N, C-alpha and C positions, 0 to 999 in steps of 0.2 A: 730321700730327697737330699739329705746332707751329703751323702756319697756322690750324688749326681752333680752337686754344685761345688764339691770340694776341689774339682779340677780347674775351676775358674780362677784366674789371677785377681789380685786385689788392685783394682784400677778405679778407685772411688773418685779421684780428682779429675778424671777424664770425662768426655761427653757421653752421656748415657743414651741408650737406645732401648726400644721396646721389642722384646722377643717372647714367643710362647714356645715352650718345650714340653716334653712328655712329663706328666706329673704335675704341671703347673696349671692353675685355674684362675688366678687373679693377678693382674699386673697393674700397678698404679705408680704414677710419677710423683715424687716428692723432692722438691728442690732439684738437686743435680743427680739424683739416683733413681734407679728402678728397683722397687721392692717386689719380690716375687713370693707369693704365699703358696705353700703346698702342704702335703701331708707326708709324714714319715712312715716307717714300716709299722709302727705301733698305732698309727692313726692320729698322732698329735700334730698340731699345726706348727709349721716352721717357716720363717721368713728369711730371705737372703737378698742381698743387693748385688748387682753386677753391672759392669760398664763395658764399653767397647773401645779398644784402642788398636793401634797398628801392631802392638806386640802381642795382643791377645785375640786378634780377629780370627786367627786360624781355629780357635777353640769354639767360635760361635757356630750354631747350626746353619746350614745353607738352605736357601729357598729353592724349591724345585722349579725348573724352567717350565714344566707343564702348567704350573699354577699361573705363571705370567701369561702364557698363551690363552688359558681359559678366561682370565680377567679381560684380556684384550678382545677376545671373541665376544664376551658378554657386552662389552662397551660398544663394539661395532653393531651388535644386534639391537641394542637400545637406541643408538643413533638412527639406524635404519627404520625402526618402528616409529620413532618420532617424526621422521621426514616423510615416510610413506603412509602414515596413518591418515585416513580420510577425515577431514574436519567437517563437522556439522555446525551450522549457525542458525540462529532463530530469526534474525532480522538482518537485512541488507540496507545500509544507509548511504545516500549519496553525499560525497564530500562537499561541504559548503563552508564559507567563511564563518557563518554562525550556524552550527548544526546541533542537533539534540539526539542523544542516545537514550532511548526510552527503556526504562526498567521498572516495571510495576509488578509486585508480587500479588498474584490473584487471590490468595487465601487470606483468611483473617487471623493467621497465627501472629504471635508476638515477635517482632523483630528485635533480636539481641545485638547484632552487629552486622555490618556489611562492608564490602571493599570492592573498589573498581581496579581492574588490572588491564594492562595492555599485554596481549599474548604475543611473544616473539617466537622464533623457531625453537629455542631450547629452554626458555625461561619466561616468567611472568614479571612484569614491571608494575609495581604498585603506584596507582595514581591518587586515590582518595580512600581514606578509611573513615567510617562513620559509626558512632555509638550513640544510642538515644540518650544516654546519661552524660557522656563527656563531650558530645558534639563531633565535629568533623575536622580532620587534618588532611590538608592537600599537600601532596609531595611536590618537590622541585623536579623538573622545571615547569610544572603545571599550575603553580600557585596563582598566577595572574591570568590563566587561560580557561579554567574550568570552574563550574559552580553547580550546586544542586538547585534544581528548578522548583520542586514541590515538596521537599522533604518536611518542611514545617507545616504544610497544609494537610498532606496525606502521609501517615506514618510509613506505609508500605510502598510509597512512590520514591524510588531512588534514581529518578531520571537525571542524567548528567548533561549539562549544556556546555558547548565549546564556543568561544569567540576568538577570532583571528586564527582559525584553523588553517593548516597548510598541507602540502603533500606528505610531510613527515607524519601526519596523523592518520594516514591510510593504514589499515591493518585490522586485526581482530582485537576485540575488547570483551572482557568478562565481568559481568555483574554478579558478585558472589555474596549471597545472604546467608546468615545463620538465624534460624527461626526456632521458636519453641511452640509446640513440641515436635514438629516434623523434621527438624534438623536443617542441613545445608540445602541450598537451592541456587542454581546457576543459570544465567542466560548469556549466550554468546552473540555478539553483534559484529558484523563485518562492515567496515567502511571502505567504499570503493571510489575511484575517481569518477567524475561526471561522465566521461566518455564510455565508461564500462557499465553505467547504470541505464538499463533499457526497460521501459514500461510501455512500449508501443503495443497496446493490446485492445483492439476494438471489441466491444461487447457483442456477444451473440444473442443475448436476451436481456430483458429489463423486468425486474421484479419489484412490485410495490407492496409495502406492508405498513401496519400501524404499530406504534410503540406497545411493548408488553407482550406481543405475540411470539410464538416460536416459528422461526423461518427455516425451511429446509432447502438447501441448494443441491442440485443433482446434475451429474453429467454421465453420459454413457458412450462408450466406444463402440463404433460399428465395425471397425476393421477386425480381422481375425489374427491380430498380432499376438505373439507370446509375451504377455505383459510381465513386467518386472516390478514396476513401482507406480504409485499414484500419489500426487502431491497437490495439496490445497494451499493457496497463498492469498493474502489480501494486498492489493496494490494501491499505493498512495504516491503522490507526486514526488515525495522526498525519501520514501522507504518502502520496502517490500517485506511483509511479515510472513514467515512460515507458520501455517496453522497446524497441519498434520501431514505425516508421510506414512504410507502403507507399503510394506514390503510384501508383494503378492506371492512371492515364492515361499515365504515363511508364514504368511498370514499374521505378521506382527506390525504394529503401528507405533509411530513415534509422535507424541503430541508436544508441540513446542511450548515455549514459555510466553504465550500470548497473554495479553492483559485480561482477557475474558474467557469464560468457559466455552469450549468447542467440543461437540459430540460428533463422532465419526464412526463409520463402519469399515472393517478391514477383515477380509477373509481370502483364502487361497482361491485363485481362479476367477474372482469376481470381475465383471466388466461394466459394472454400474456403481459409481462412487457417489457418496452424499455426505454432507455435513449438516449439523443442526445448530442454529444459534438460538439458545433459549432466551426469552424475555428481551427482545431486541430494543435498542434505543436509537436515537438519532445519530450517535457516534458510530453505529454499525453500518451506516450508509457508505457505499464505495464500490470498487471493482473487486471481484473475487475470481481467481484463476484456478482451474482444475487442469492438471497436466498428467497425461498418461505417458509412460516411458516403457518401450519394449526392450527385450533383451537383445534384439537385433540392431538397436540404435534408433529406430523410428520414434517420433514424438507426435502427440496429438494434444492440442490445447483448446480449452473452452473457457470463455470469459463471460461472467454474468455481472450485471449492474444491479445493485440493491439500493433502493431508496426507501427510507423510513420517514414517513410524514407525521408531523405533529399537528396540533390544533391550529396554530398560527399559519402553518404552511397550507393547511386545508382551506382556511379562510382566504388567504391570499390567492390560492389556486382558484377558488370559487369566484372571487372578485375578478380575477384576471380573465377567467373563462366568460363570466357574465359581461364584463366590459368589452371583451372581444366580440361577443355575440351581438351586443347592441351596436357597436361600431360597424360590424358587417351588415347588420340589418339596415342601418341608416345609409350605408353606402349603396346597398341594393335599391333602397327606396329612391335615393337621389338619382342613381343611374336610370331607374325606371321612369321617374318623372321627366328627366331630360329627354329620354327617348320618346315619351308620349307627347311632350311639347313639340319636339322637332317633327314628329309624325303629323300632328295637327296642323302645324304651320305649312307643312308640305301639302297636306290635303286642301287647306284653304287656298294656297297658291295655285294648285291645280284646278280648284273649283273656279277661282277667279279667272283663270285663263280660259276655261270652258265657257263661263258666262260671257266673257268678253268676245270670244269667237262667235258664240251664238247671237249676241247682240249685234255684232258687226254684220253677221249674215242677215239678220232680220232688217237692219237698217238698209242694207243694200237692196233687199227685196222690196221694202217699202218705197224707197226712192225710185226704183224701177216701175212700181205700180202708179205712183203719183205723177211722175213725169215720163210718160211714154215717149219713145223716139219714133217720129213719123218720117216715113221716107219721102212723102210728097208735102213738104212744108211750103207755105206761100212765101213768096219773096217780098222784100220790102218791109214797110212798117204796118202792113195790113193786119188787123186783129179781128177776131170773131167776137160778136157780142153774145153774152150769156144771159138768158132770161131765167128768173126764179119766181115762182108763184108764192107770194108772201101773204098769209091769211090776215084779215083784219078782225079786230075784236072790238065789241061795243064798250063804251066807257060810261055806262049808266051807274048813277049812284045807288048804293045799297040802301034799302028801306030799313028804318029803325023800328023795332017792335016795342 
């Protein structure tokens, strides 16, 4: 080692640089020098310092150009991987002036620390960092624009709320949690402009269930397409949550970071997909979308509406149905009564007309019988006398007994 370094000039007062040569294994900077530690022929440790200057630059080892090309190639490959790597996200949120990025850890592990990031093309920008012991620190320029919604109420609820959000807030966000004992956990959320957020999905079926039951949602593809992927989503007016994705070519599934447990089936070549929601609650009500994607590009979508009824809803539903039935019955009775009254009035009117016509006919006949018309009527005021036999009755007084 001493012989290798003996050819180096003494340039201690010049600018030092770091080099690694044959036989050297440690290089550390102290003040304005580089101390190189190596071993001699007998194995003892020896240290030397060396510097670089214009007068001694010819003695320094040269870097091979192949190394520069290799580093440049590795950098290009890294950039290509970052740009071309497909991004997966668990939730899509519509941009709004006041929006909420939901992040709820579904397990009961202990939260040790969490942090919110905005994911750019090549780096992550820290927004908020939270520690259960030391509290939260909001980075600039988000100090006056974001806040935690329920962190003090639910320990594993790290939902982040925005106010006065703008187009600059469109992009990907990462909710990164450190838990004990399972370690790190991450949920990725994509914020999109309102015109890119589409939820036009009319439901194909309606499912009713009661709280506490296990609900199974099923969809089946009838077409003979070469299927590639099956995706389940929950659709809400302001966000779309990815529940599970099944790669049918590999038979592997990806379960997203949804706030509740979702059970699903995934196997190669299956054409019938289903998910199970154990112990449903009222918050599970909504639209669920099942989407089949073929390797040829075709898509088939099924939408199901799930309604979870509670006791109050049942009572209101019963009252509503009973009230509607009573009103309908009263309406039918009223219409029937009106029809009967009108019918009776019409019958009476018709009967009166018939009676009047019959009476007029009888009167005409009676008049014709009482006053016959004679063709040979005497002229002048001559009248015929009419004689009537009138019986006489005796008026003897009654004898008293």
